[in-house]
N, C-alpha and C positions, 0 to 999 in steps of 0.2 A: 739309341735318338740320337739326332741330328740336328740341330737348329743352325741358323745364320747368322753373320753379324753383319747388323745392320748398321753401324754408327761407332768410331770412338774420338773418345775426346779425351785433351789433353789442358791442362794451364799450369805456366812455367810458375806462377808463382802464387802462394794460398788466398783464400779471398779475391782470388779474379773469376768471372766467368771463365768455366769453359768451351775450346773451340773444337770444331771437326779438323777430323786430318784423319784420311787415306790410310794411314798406314803407321804402322809403331813396331820398336822393338820392344817387345816384355823383356825383361832383365833377370834371372834367377834370384831369389830373393830381395826383392828392391820391386819391379812395380816395373810401369810405364816411362822410361826414359824419356825425360825432358817437362815425366806431371811433378809439380809441388808434393804432392801428396804421398810419391813414392816415400819407401825405407825400410828400414828394418824394425819392421811390424807386422800384426796383422789384421792390417787394411792397407794393403798394399793395392790392389787393383777394388774400383766399384764398379756390378754391373747391374742392367736393371731392364724387364721384360717391355719388349718393343709396343709388344700387346699390353702393360700395364700404362704405358707413357698415349696409345689409341683410345683408348675408354677415359684416361685424367680426361684427352681433348677431348672428348665426345660433352662433354659434362660443361666445355663452354671453354677450355684454360686453352690459350695462344702461349705454346711453348711450344721449344726447337731442342736439337739430342743435345746435351750439356748442360739442361738448368737447371738440376735436380744436381746438379756436381758428379753424374754417373763418370765413368769411364768408356766401358763398352757396356752397347746399347742389342742388346739380343733377341730374334724373333723363334719363336719354337718353344719356351721352357718356361713354369712356371717355376721361379725362381725360390720361393718364398716355402714352399709345398717341399723342396730339396732337405734332407739333410747336411749340418755340418760335415764337411771330409769328402765331401763328391768331387769327386776330378774333372774336369774339359779340357780336352785337346782342342784346341787353335791352330792351326797347321801344323809346324813342330811345339809350337808350346803349348806346357801342361799347365792349367791353373787347377789349386784347392780351395775351395769356400771356406773360410774361416768366422763368419759372422751375418746374423740373419737382421735385416736392419740395424737401425741405431738411434738412440735421444736424438732430438730435436734441443741442443740450450737455447738455441735465439729464432724464434719463427721467419723464416725467407719468406724473397717476397710473391714469389708462389703463394705461400699458404698467407701470404697477408691479403691477397685479390680475391685469392679462388676459395680463404678457410681449411684448405686443406693442401696436403702434399705427400707425393705416394712415397717420398725416398725413404723415408723416414722407417716405412714397415715393409714396404714392398722390396726397396734397396738389399744388394749381399756383397758382402766383400772376398775376395778372397787374397791368397800369399801362390808368387808367381812360381810354382817346384820346377820346372824344366824352360830355359828360354826359348826364343824365337821370336821372328819379326810377322806380326799379321796383320792382313786386310781387311779391309770393309769388302763384304762379302764371301767372306772363307767361312766354310762350314765351320759351326761349334759339335762336336762332338759329346755329351755323357760319358763317361767311361765307370760312372758308379764310386763304390766305397771301395778303398784301395781295402784290402784282405789283409793285408801286414800291418793296420797302420795301427800304432801303440794304442792304450788307453790313453783320456786326456785325463787332469787334475788339474787343482786352482787351487790354493793356500789362499785362507785369510787368518789374518794374524789381529784383536782384538784387545786393543787398548790404550788408554788415556793415555798414561805417561810414554807408552812406542809412540803414539802421533806427537806426543807434541815433542819428538827426539830428546824428552829426559832416560829414556831407560832402550839398551838395545834391544832388539828385537834377536832372542833366541831360540824359542820355540818355532815359527815361521819354516828358517832355514833346517833345522832337524828334520822336519815331516816333510819338505822338498826334498831332502839327501835320500831318506828312507825311502821316496816313493818313486825316485828314479832307480833306489836298490831295485826295487820289485817291477819294474817295467813301465813306470808310466809317463808317458810328454806330461810336465810341467808346463802349463800355458801360461800363468799367470800368478803371479805372489801380490799381496795388494793388504797394506797396513793402515785397520780405521781406528776412531776412537766409538768409544762405547757406546755410539745412538743405533737405537733399533730401526729409526725409519733409513740411515746409513745403510748398515745390516741388510735391511729386504733389500733394498734396491740395488744391491751388489749379488744376491742371492738371484734374483731373478735376473741380471742378468746375464752373468754365466751362466746360467742353466738354461736359459731360453734363444737368448742370440746368440752365444758361444758352443752352448751345445757341450759346455765338457761334459764326461761322462761323470767323476768324482770330485767334490768341493771337501775338502778338511778347513775347519777352523778351527783357532785357536785362544783360548782368554774367555774370561765374560761367562763362566758358567756355574758362578759361586752364588753366595746369602748375600752377597751387597747389593744394595738398591742400583748398583751402575749395571750390575750384572745380570745383562738381556737377551743375550747370544742363543738362550734355548728357546724364549717366545718368539724373537725373530724369527730364528730357524722352523718355527712352529707355523707361525701367519705364513709360512714364501708352500708349505707342503701340501703335494695332491693326494699322499698317502702318509701314512704312516711306515716306517722299519721300525719299529723299538730294540728290535733282539739286538740290535748291534750294541746301542747305547749299556741296553741292561748286562750285556756279556763284557766290554771294557766296567763295569761298577763291580759286579761279580769277581771279575782276576783279579783288579788292582784292590780288593777287599783283603785278599791275602795278602799284601802289600803293606795296608794301613786302613784301617779301621774310616778313616776320614773318608774315605772315602764315598760314603753312606752321603755325604751332604755334594758331593759331585750333581748336576742337573741336566750333564749333556741329555742333546737328542744323537738322533737321527732318522732319518728323515728323507722320500723320496719326493723330488719334484718333477712332477712330467717321467722325461728317461736321464732327468740327473740325481746322482745316491749322494746327500749332503750330512758328514758327519762331523759332532760336538766333539772337543777334544779339551784337555785342561788346558793350565796357560803355564806353564812350568816346564821347560826340555825334560827334565826327568818324567815327569809325568808323562806328556807325550810319547818321547818314547816307548816308556811303558805300555800306553795304552793300545799305541797303535800298532804296537809288536802285539796282544793280544786277538787284533781282528784282521789284520794288511792279506795273511794269507788266505782268507774267504772269500774277498772284497770283490775279487778279477772274475769269478764266478758270480756272485750276484748281479753283480753290472754285466755280464757277458748275455745274464738271462733276462736284466732289467731291458737291457739297448738289443739286443739278436748283434748281430756283423753286419748284413748283409741292407741293402736299400736298393729304391731302383726310382730313378726319372721321371719325372712327372709333367708328363705335356700339360700346353694350357687345351 
């Protein structure tokens, strides 16, 4: 599948409008040289379909390339229908999609005028896997998913005291270590207070926008009034996967009978598996050790390892 690079936009300072350029150098693991939004993070390059811009113009919007804050405008692909991890070749450069859409914290001038903005739902982000110079008019080839790409994960620690800096998070790093030892690429580690709405928001973002294969939470699974992790997890689920939590409780009962008081949930949201673990480093290590060897198989069944490039 091949598209065409219709436009390139950069801005030297954040908060300023992007301007069109005819060519630019894509720096590996950085982004577009000269663009203020480049850096060592997962949103190095933003992409938007030219067809989506054209459709928005037909509604009466007077917009030009760069008005949505996009770096690359491409004709021929419906980016939102592609899975995170899809790779594209432009000249010698290779990009890999890392996120779909983004949260709009403050409505832009386009939204104020039109009552809508397409970037939060139609724009995607990518990281630069291979450097190269790109030019307007270049072919954009969809390479699909890298068959050797490791399973991805995110870790969320839930603790009011930890969030306030009153307690060091030891459980989160323990989970990260175990996941890496088992071949997972940990994309994000997050520390949150025990607020259900915030937990749900992050679970949804990681599942839908970043499309991580596995989210592991630690903390907030007991009987205390503030322990709301299972409720947040169940609220965002599209399907239940109770066997994992049941296996953890059953195995933990051989270690301590208090395991019966643990309320961990395990669910699926679309193509992401979400697992709750207890809050202590010892319990985390024991619990994850009971199931880690079976998760790879389940996730691969859930997600598949093949993808197609969807065209407009």
